[in-house]
Structures are given as structure tokens and as C-alpha cells.
N, CA, C and O atoms as a GROMACS GRO file, in nm:
protein
  348
    1MET      N    1  -1.382  -2.639   0.511
    1MET     CA    2  -1.467  -2.522   0.512
    1MET      C    3  -1.394  -2.392   0.543
    1MET      O    4  -1.311  -2.385   0.634
    2SER      N    5  -1.425  -2.291   0.468
    2SER     CA    6  -1.363  -2.169   0.478
    2SER      C    7  -1.376  -2.098   0.601
    2SER      O    8  -1.488  -2.086   0.651
    3GLU      N    9  -1.268  -2.047   0.658
    3GLU     CA   10  -1.264  -1.980   0.799
    3GLU      C   11  -1.370  -1.876   0.796
    3GLU      O   12  -1.436  -1.858   0.898
    4ILE      N   13  -1.393  -1.805   0.689
    4ILE     CA   14  -1.495  -1.698   0.679
    4ILE      C   15  -1.641  -1.752   0.683
    4ILE      O   16  -1.731  -1.698   0.748
    5LEU      N   17  -1.656  -1.864   0.608
    5LEU     CA   18  -1.791  -1.920   0.617
    5LEU      C   19  -1.828  -2.020   0.743
    5LEU      O   20  -1.941  -2.066   0.761
    6ALA      N   21  -1.721  -2.046   0.820
    6ALA     CA   22  -1.744  -2.139   0.928
    6ALA      C   23  -1.859  -2.088   1.010
    6ALA      O   24  -1.956  -2.161   1.028
    7PRO      N   25  -1.854  -1.953   1.065
    7PRO     CA   26  -1.952  -1.933   1.157
    7PRO      C   27  -2.099  -1.930   1.082
    7PRO      O   28  -2.202  -1.947   1.148
    8LEU      N   29  -2.100  -1.909   0.960
    8LEU     CA   30  -2.243  -1.910   0.887
    8LEU      C   31  -2.272  -2.063   0.881
    8LEU      O   32  -2.383  -2.109   0.903
    9THR      N   33  -2.174  -2.129   0.852
    9THR     CA   34  -2.222  -2.280   0.826
    9THR      C   35  -2.265  -2.337   0.965
    9THR      O   36  -2.363  -2.412   0.968
   10THR      N   37  -2.203  -2.308   1.071
   10THR     CA   38  -2.255  -2.361   1.209
   10THR      C   39  -2.395  -2.300   1.236
   10THR      O   40  -2.476  -2.369   1.296
   11ASP      N   41  -2.428  -2.178   1.196
   11ASP     CA   42  -2.548  -2.119   1.212
   11ASP      C   43  -2.658  -2.198   1.136
   11ASP      O   44  -2.770  -2.220   1.184
   12PHE      N   45  -2.618  -2.236   1.022
   12PHE     CA   46  -2.708  -2.308   0.933
   12PHE      C   47  -2.736  -2.454   0.997
   12PHE      O   48  -2.848  -2.506   0.996
   13LEU      N   49  -2.627  -2.509   1.049
   13LEU     CA   50  -2.635  -2.655   1.116
   13LEU      C   51  -2.722  -2.648   1.244
   13LEU      O   52  -2.798  -2.738   1.279
   14THR      N   53  -2.703  -2.536   1.307
   14THR     CA   54  -2.769  -2.524   1.438
   14THR      C   55  -2.928  -2.496   1.404
   14THR      O   56  -3.017  -2.541   1.477
   15TRP      N   57  -2.950  -2.434   1.310
   15TRP     CA   58  -3.087  -2.410   1.267
   15TRP      C   59  -3.158  -2.531   1.212
   15TRP      O   60  -3.277  -2.556   1.230
   16LEU      N   61  -3.072  -2.604   1.142
   16LEU     CA   62  -3.128  -2.739   1.087
   16LEU      C   63  -3.144  -2.850   1.199
   16LEU      O   64  -3.222  -2.945   1.189
   17ALA      N   65  -3.058  -2.826   1.308
   17ALA     CA   66  -3.060  -2.947   1.409
   17ALA      C   67  -3.174  -2.922   1.495
   17ALA      O   68  -3.207  -3.010   1.574
   18ALA      N   69  -3.230  -2.825   1.490
   18ALA     CA   70  -3.365  -2.791   1.587
   18ALA      C   71  -3.480  -2.882   1.529
   18ALA      O   72  -3.571  -2.919   1.602
   19GLU      N   73  -3.473  -2.916   1.395
   19GLU     CA   74  -3.580  -2.998   1.347
   19GLU      C   75  -3.569  -3.026   1.209
   19GLU      O   76  -3.545  -2.931   1.134
   20PRO      N   77  -3.584  -3.160   1.154
   20PRO     CA   78  -3.577  -3.182   1.021
   20PRO      C   79  -3.655  -3.074   0.936
   20PRO      O   80  -3.762  -3.029   0.975
   21ARG      N   81  -3.601  -3.041   0.833
   21ARG     CA   82  -3.672  -2.938   0.747
   21ARG      C   83  -3.694  -2.995   0.613
   21ARG      O   84  -3.609  -3.070   0.564
   22ASP      N   85  -3.815  -2.963   0.542
   22ASP     CA   86  -3.842  -2.980   0.399
   22ASP      C   87  -3.742  -2.894   0.311
   22ASP      O   88  -3.703  -2.783   0.347
   23TYR      N   89  -3.706  -2.952   0.200
   23TYR     CA   90  -3.613  -2.898   0.124
   23TYR      C   91  -3.654  -2.748   0.074
   23TYR      O   92  -3.572  -2.657   0.069
   24ALA      N   93  -3.782  -2.734   0.042
   24ALA     CA   94  -3.821  -2.601   0.000
   24ALA      C   95  -3.808  -2.502   0.128
   24ALA      O   96  -3.779  -2.384   0.107
   25ASP      N   97  -3.829  -2.546   0.253
   25ASP     CA   98  -3.813  -2.448   0.354
   25ASP      C   99  -3.661  -2.417   0.378
   25ASP      O  100  -3.633  -2.303   0.417
   26VAL      N  101  -3.569  -2.503   0.360
   26VAL     CA  102  -3.416  -2.484   0.354
   26VAL      C  103  -3.374  -2.386   0.250
   26VAL      O  104  -3.291  -2.298   0.274
   27MET      N  105  -3.442  -2.405   0.110
   27MET     CA  106  -3.407  -2.318   0.015
   27MET      C  107  -3.462  -2.187   0.037
   27MET      O  108  -3.396  -2.085   0.016
   28GLU      N  109  -3.580  -2.186   0.081
   28GLU     CA  110  -3.629  -2.037   0.119
   28GLU      C  111  -3.559  -1.972   0.208
   28GLU      O  112  -3.542  -1.852   0.190
   29ALA      N  113  -3.508  -2.032   0.315
   29ALA     CA  114  -3.422  -1.956   0.422
   29ALA      C  115  -3.283  -1.948   0.389
   29ALA      O  116  -3.224  -1.852   0.439
   30TRP      N  117  -3.213  -2.028   0.314
   30TRP     CA  118  -3.079  -2.028   0.295
   30TRP      C  119  -3.029  -2.009   0.157
   30TRP      O  120  -2.907  -2.001   0.141
   31ARG      N  121  -3.107  -2.000   0.060
   31ARG     CA  122  -3.068  -1.997  -0.081
   31ARG      C  123  -3.007  -1.837  -0.075
   31ARG      O  124  -3.051  -1.745  -0.006
   32THR      N  125  -2.896  -1.834  -0.167
   32THR     CA  126  -2.850  -1.718  -0.206
   32THR      C  127  -2.800  -1.725  -0.341
   32THR      O  128  -2.765  -1.831  -0.392
   33SER      N  129  -2.794  -1.586  -0.412
   33SER     CA  130  -2.727  -1.596  -0.551
   33SER      C  131  -2.577  -1.533  -0.542
   33SER      O  132  -2.512  -1.507  -0.643
   34CYS      N  133  -2.534  -1.513  -0.425
   34CYS     CA  134  -2.398  -1.480  -0.414
   34CYS      C  135  -2.297  -1.596  -0.412
   34CYS      O  136  -2.293  -1.685  -0.327
   35PRO      N  137  -2.221  -1.582  -0.511
   35PRO     CA  138  -2.120  -1.705  -0.542
   35PRO      C  139  -2.020  -1.708  -0.410
   35PRO      O  140  -1.961  -1.815  -0.389
   36ARG      N  141  -2.001  -1.619  -0.337
   36ARG     CA  142  -1.922  -1.628  -0.223
   36ARG      C  143  -1.976  -1.675  -0.110
   36ARG      O  144  -1.899  -1.708  -0.020
   37LEU      N  145  -2.116  -1.688  -0.094
   37LEU     CA  146  -2.188  -1.749   0.026
   37LEU      C  147  -2.234  -1.891  -0.024
   37LEU      O  148  -2.338  -1.898  -0.089
   38THR      N  149  -2.170  -1.992   0.002
   38THR     CA  150  -2.186  -2.100  -0.048
   38THR      C  151  -2.232  -2.204   0.058
   38THR      O  152  -2.210  -2.324   0.037
   39VAL      N  153  -2.296  -2.162   0.171
   39VAL     CA  154  -2.334  -2.246   0.276
   39VAL      C  155  -2.382  -2.378   0.248
   39VAL      O  156  -2.328  -2.480   0.290
   40TRP      N  157  -2.496  -2.373   0.171
   40TRP     CA  158  -2.560  -2.507   0.138
   40TRP      C  159  -2.463  -2.598   0.065
   40TRP      O  160  -2.439  -2.710   0.111
   41GLU      N  161  -2.411  -2.558  -0.041
   41GLU     CA  162  -2.316  -2.641  -0.105
   41GLU      C  163  -2.204  -2.676  -0.031
   41GLU      O  164  -2.157  -2.789  -0.047
   42ASP      N  165  -2.142  -2.585   0.064
   42ASP     CA  166  -2.038  -2.643   0.133
   42ASP      C  167  -2.077  -2.750   0.244
   42ASP      O  168  -1.993  -2.830   0.285
   43ALA      N  169  -2.188  -2.749   0.284
   43ALA     CA  170  -2.244  -2.845   0.392
   43ALA      C  171  -2.278  -2.970   0.321
   43ALA      O  172  -2.265  -3.078   0.378
   44ILE      N  173  -2.322  -2.961   0.197
   44ILE     CA  174  -2.336  -3.091   0.121
   44ILE      C  175  -2.211  -3.156   0.091
   44ILE      O  176  -2.188  -3.272   0.126
   45ASP      N  177  -2.128  -3.082   0.027
   45ASP     CA  178  -1.975  -3.122  -0.006
   45ASP      C  179  -1.913  -3.193   0.108
   45ASP      O  180  -1.853  -3.299   0.094
   46ALA      N  181  -1.930  -3.123   0.237
   46ALA     CA  182  -1.860  -3.166   0.340
   46ALA      C  183  -1.912  -3.281   0.420
   46ALA      O  184  -1.852  -3.333   0.514
   47GLY      N  185  -2.034  -3.316   0.371
   47GLY     CA  186  -2.099  -3.448   0.420
   47GLY      C  187  -2.175  -3.396   0.553
   47GLY      O  188  -2.205  -3.481   0.637
   48LEU      N  189  -2.204  -3.272   0.575
   48LEU     CA  190  -2.255  -3.233   0.701
   48LEU      C  191  -2.414  -3.243   0.704
   48LEU      O  192  -2.474  -3.245   0.812
   49ILE      N  193  -2.481  -3.249   0.581
   49ILE     CA  194  -2.622  -3.259   0.580
   49ILE      C  195  -2.646  -3.374   0.462
   49ILE      O  196  -2.561  -3.416   0.383
   50THR      N  197  -2.769  -3.410   0.470
   50THR     CA  198  -2.832  -3.516   0.375
   50THR      C  199  -2.960  -3.505   0.324
   50THR      O  200  -3.043  -3.463   0.405
   51ARG      N  201  -3.002  -3.532   0.207
   51ARG     CA  202  -3.137  -3.532   0.154
   51ARG      C  203  -3.196  -3.673   0.196
   51ARG      O  204  -3.132  -3.777   0.178
   52THR      N  205  -3.312  -3.669   0.249
   52THR     CA  206  -3.382  -3.790   0.277
   52THR      C  207  -3.508  -3.794   0.207
   52THR      O  208  -3.592  -3.707   0.229
   53HIS      N  209  -3.533  -3.901   0.112
   53HIS     CA  210  -3.638  -3.913   0.048
   53HIS      C  211  -3.731  -4.019   0.098
   53HIS      O  212  -3.684  -4.130   0.124
   54SER      N  213  -3.868  -3.994   0.115
   54SER     CA  214  -3.966  -4.089   0.161
   54SER      C  215  -4.065  -4.082   0.051
   54SER      O  216  -4.073  -3.982  -0.020
   55ALA      N  217  -4.146  -4.191   0.035
   55ALA     CA  218  -4.271  -4.194  -0.055
   55ALA      C  219  -4.384  -4.117  -0.004
   55ALA      O  220  -4.436  -4.141   0.105
   56GLY      N  221  -4.419  -4.029  -0.080
   56GLY     CA  222  -4.543  -3.930  -0.044
   56GLY      C  223  -4.509  -3.818   0.050
   56GLY      O  224  -4.596  -3.747   0.102
   57ARG      N  225  -4.385  -3.803   0.069
   57ARG     CA  226  -4.333  -3.679   0.160
   57ARG      C  227  -4.252  -3.604   0.080
   57ARG      O  228  -4.200  -3.644  -0.024
   58ALA      N  229  -4.240  -3.470   0.138
   58ALA     CA  230  -4.143  -3.374   0.069
   58ALA      C  231  -3.993  -3.440   0.110
   58ALA      O  232  -3.972  -3.524   0.198
   59THR      N  233  -3.904  -3.382   0.025
   59THR     CA  234  -3.757  -3.436   0.064
   59THR      C  235  -3.728  -3.350   0.176
   59THR      O  236  -3.760  -3.231   0.184
   60ARG      N  237  -3.661  -3.423   0.268
   60ARG     CA  238  -3.621  -3.351   0.414
   60ARG      C  239  -3.459  -3.352   0.404
   60ARG      O  240  -3.388  -3.432   0.344
   61ILE      N  241  -3.421  -3.241   0.479
   61ILE     CA  242  -3.293  -3.204   0.491
   61ILE      C  243  -3.245  -3.227   0.642
   61ILE      O  244  -3.302  -3.166   0.733
   62GLU      N  245  -3.162  -3.297   0.662
   62GLU     CA  246  -3.116  -3.358   0.820
   62GLU      C  247  -2.964  -3.345   0.823
   62GLU      O  248  -2.893  -3.348   0.723
   63LEU      N  249  -2.923  -3.332   0.947
   63LEU     CA  250  -2.776  -3.340   0.973
   63LEU      C  251  -2.733  -3.480   0.960
   63LEU      O  252  -2.812  -3.572   0.984
   64THR      N  253  -2.620  -3.498   0.926
   64THR     CA  254  -2.555  -3.631   0.922
   64THR      C  255  -2.473  -3.644   1.051
   64THR      O  256  -2.461  -3.542   1.119
   65ALA      N  257  -2.418  -3.751   1.090
   65ALA     CA  258  -2.347  -3.773   1.206
   65ALA      C  259  -2.236  -3.671   1.217
   65ALA      O  260  -2.206  -3.621   1.325
   66ARG      N  261  -2.168  -3.637   1.089
   66ARG     CA  262  -2.056  -3.552   1.088
   66ARG      C  263  -2.113  -3.417   1.112
   66ARG      O  264  -2.047  -3.347   1.188
   67GLY      N  265  -2.228  -3.363   1.059
   67GLY     CA  266  -2.284  -3.229   1.094
   67GLY      C  267  -2.308  -3.214   1.238
   67GLY      O  268  -2.278  -3.110   1.296
   68ARG      N  269  -2.366  -3.325   1.305
   68ARG     CA  270  -2.396  -3.321   1.457
   68ARG      C  271  -2.248  -3.313   1.538
   68ARG      O  272  -2.231  -3.242   1.638
   69SER      N  273  -2.164  -3.380   1.491
   69SER     CA  274  -2.017  -3.370   1.557
   69SER      C  275  -1.966  -3.240   1.553
   69SER      O  276  -1.908  -3.191   1.650
   70LEU      N  277  -1.988  -3.166   1.428
   70LEU     CA  278  -1.918  -3.035   1.404
   70LEU      C  279  -1.987  -2.949   1.508
   70LEU      O  280  -1.918  -2.877   1.580
   71LEU      N  281  -2.119  -2.953   1.522
   71LEU     CA  282  -2.195  -2.877   1.610
   71LEU      C  283  -2.155  -2.887   1.754
   71LEU      O  284  -2.147  -2.787   1.826
   72GLN      N  285  -2.130  -3.018   1.798
   72GLN     CA  286  -2.068  -3.043   1.950
   72GLN      C  287  -1.936  -2.995   1.950
   72GLN      O  288  -1.896  -2.951   2.058
   73GLN      N  289  -1.858  -2.992   1.854
   73GLN     CA  290  -1.731  -2.929   1.860
   73GLN      C  291  -1.729  -2.785   1.882
   73GLN      O  292  -1.642  -2.726   1.946
   74HIS      N  293  -1.834  -2.730   1.822
   74HIS     CA  294  -1.850  -2.583   1.845
   74HIS      C  295  -1.943  -2.558   1.968
   74HIS      O  296  -1.984  -2.443   1.980
   75ASN      N  297  -1.976  -2.636   2.046
   75ASN     CA  298  -2.076  -2.619   2.156
   75ASN      C  299  -2.196  -2.554   2.110
   75ASN      O  300  -2.235  -2.465   2.185
   76ARG      N  301  -2.265  -2.574   2.009
   76ARG     CA  302  -2.380  -2.528   1.960
   76ARG      C  303  -2.489  -2.604   1.984
   76ARG      O  304  -2.496  -2.707   1.917
   77PRO      N  305  -2.598  -2.577   2.080
   77PRO     CA  306  -2.716  -2.632   2.088
   77PRO      C  307  -2.813  -2.608   1.956
   77PRO      O  308  -2.794  -2.516   1.877
   78PRO      N  309  -2.908  -2.695   1.945
   78PRO     CA  310  -3.011  -2.678   1.830
   78PRO      C  311  -3.067  -2.532   1.850
   78PRO      O  312  -3.067  -2.479   1.961
   79ALA      N  313  -3.115  -2.467   1.733
   79ALA     CA  314  -3.190  -2.331   1.744
   79ALA      C  315  -3.344  -2.384   1.792
   79ALA      O  316  -3.383  -2.500   1.805
   80THR      N  317  -3.406  -2.277   1.812
   80THR     CA  318  -3.554  -2.296   1.848
   80THR      C  319  -3.634  -2.302   1.737
   80THR      O  320  -3.753  -2.316   1.763
   81GLY      N  321  -3.602  -2.295   1.607
   81GLY     CA  322  -3.679  -2.304   1.494
   81GLY      C  323  -3.696  -2.177   1.411
   81GLY      O  324  -3.758  -2.178   1.304
   82GLU      N  325  -3.644  -2.077   1.459
   82GLU     CA  326  -3.670  -1.943   1.408
   82GLU      C  327  -3.575  -1.941   1.267
   82GLU      O  328  -3.480  -2.016   1.247
   83LYS      N  329  -3.615  -1.860   1.194
   83LYS     CA  330  -3.540  -1.834   1.043
   83LYS      C  331  -3.418  -1.763   1.094
   83LYS      O  332  -3.406  -1.702   1.201
   84PRO      N  333  -3.326  -1.784   0.997
   84PRO     CA  334  -3.184  -1.709   1.030
   84PRO      C  335  -3.193  -1.558   1.015
   84PRO      O  336  -3.277  -1.516   0.936
   85ILE      N  337  -3.122  -1.476   1.076
   85ILE     CA  338  -3.128  -1.333   1.061
   85ILE      C  339  -3.095  -1.302   0.903
   85ILE      O  340  -3.007  -1.356   0.836
   86GLY      N  341  -3.187  -1.202   0.860
   86GLY     CA  342  -3.159  -1.154   0.732
   86GLY      C  343  -3.219  -1.256   0.627
   86GLY      O  344  -3.191  -1.236   0.508
   87ALA      N  345  -3.290  -1.353   0.656
   87ALA     CA  346  -3.360  -1.444   0.569
   87ALA      C  347  -3.503  -1.411   0.535
   87ALA      O  348  -3.568  -1.485   0.461
   0.00000   0.00000   0.00000
């Protein structure tokens, strides 16, 4: 993970840790067209988040054990469910 993007990635993981989120909600809050802000892609590539599919339900995005471990390393408790600043 890039040193520049690390704080933003931990913000994303903190927000996601508050509760499992639907894919559409994650994309609404964290999608960007800027090729330099790759928080979503970096989190997937690093194995920090996963997509969970269940019959009859929207795809959910959740932290993996590795994602939870990263938050613990940064002493970041889950957010209270608010959208990220600027979203």
C-alpha cells in the first residue's frame, strides 16, 4: 500500500468495519475517477476486503481478517456509520 494512500485506506477500512455494507453503498461513497486514488482497488488487491454473495441479497463488502488486523495495527476503532468526508 502506498504511503500516500495508507491513511485514506485505513479511513475506508474503518468506515467499512462499522457494519457490512452493500456493494452499491460502497461504490457510492468511495468510487472515484481519479487514477491516483485507488483505495477500492488497493484494498481488494491487498486482501483487506471481500465481496460476499448470498442468494436473494445484494452483494456485501466486508473486511477480511487481514483488513481487521491492519485496523488493529493502526489502533482504529470502527466508524459510527457516517459517510466519509467529501463523499
